[in-house]
N, C-alpha and C positions, 0 to 999 in steps of 0.2 A: 492473446494475439489479435491484432486488429486486421481489418480487411486491407488488402493491397490492391493497387490498381491492376486492371486487366493488362495482359501482355499485349504489346503492339503487334501488328501484322508482321513486321520485320522479325521480331523475336520469335514469333510462332513459325515463321519460315525457317529461321535458323535451327529451331528445335527439330523440325521435320527433316531438314537436310542432314543435320548431324546424326540423327538416328538412322537415316537411310544409308549414310556412309559408314555405319558400323560403330559409332562411338557409344560408350555406355551411358546409362541414365545419369550417373554421377558426373561424368565428364561433360555431358550436354548441359546439365544444370549449372556447372561451374562456368561454362562458356557463356551462357545466356545471362546468368546471374539471377536465377530463380530457384524455387524449391524442386526437389525430385518429383514430388507428387504433381506439380504443374507440368513437368516434362512428360510424365506418364499420361496424364489426362489429355494434353494437347495431341500427343502422338496417337493415342487410341482414337480420339475423335477424328483425326485426319485419316487414319487407316480405315475406319468404318464408314465415314460419310464422304470422304474425299475433300473435305474443306473444314476449316475451323472458324467458327463464329463466336462472338461474345455472347454469353448467356444473360448478362445483366441488361435489363431494359432501361426504363427510366427509374428514377427514384424520387421520393418525396410526393407531396400532395399535388394533384393536377391543378393547373392554373384556372382561376375563375374566368379570367379574360384570356381566351386563346387567340389564335391567329385571326379568326373571323371576328372576334370581339375587338381586337386591335384595329382592324380595318374600319369597323363601325365607329370606334372611338376616334380614329383619325378624321372620319367624316364629320363627327360632331365638333371636333376642335376646329376644323377648317371652316365650318359654317359660322362659328363665332370665335374668332381668335383672341378676343379680349375676355372671354369667360373665365371665371375662377374655377378651381378644382371642384368646389362644392356645387357650382352650377352644372359643370360637366357631369359629375356623378349623378346629380338629380335627373339630368336628361338621359343618361345611359340607363339608369334604373327604370325610367318610364317605359321603355320598350324591351325590357330584359326580364326573363323569368327568374333568374337568381339575382338577389340584391348584392351589390358590391359597395364597399365602403369608399370614402373619399381617399383614404390612404392607399387602397388597392388601385384606384384610378391614378393617383399620383405616381405610384411605382411603375405602373404600366406606361404612363407618359414619359417617365424618365428612361425606361427601357427602350421605348420607341425613338428616343432622341428629341422629344419635344419638351425640352427643359428651358429653352430660352425663347423669348419673343424677339425675333430679328426683323428689322424693316425689310420690306420687299425690295426696295431700291433706295440707295442713299443719294442725297442731293450733294453735288460737288459745289462747294462754295468757292467763290473767288477769293484771292488774297486780299485781306482788308486794307493792306498798305497800298495796293494798286488803286483802290477806290479813292484814296486820299490824295494821290498825286494829281497835280494840276495837268490839264490837257496841254499838250505841246502844239505849237503852230509851226510845223516844218514845211509848210507849203511854199 
């Protein structure tokens, strides 16, 4: 059996209310659509602590470039908008205790939304056919 997702707050509230209204564990599990052991654990936790919180914290390896590192990375990119990922990685590694790869910098830039270089302002060009028309003398 694989791990299932945590129950939503709504489902946990349904479990608590159904149990308080006198429904059995099996009826409550059928109502919410979860296992009987989930119903028991949610209701026990609610009755002991008065609230139900998820036990799962984060999962996976912590990021090398955290929120603070992303702000620093954004400053580096803003200082030189034409820099390549290799140049940005070199500059980030110069003042960083942990060394990060170019691929990590690239993924962080994508996650931050810095994947395109857009011009700051676009020049509005006149219609080229307007320039070819002869000036009129309506005076």
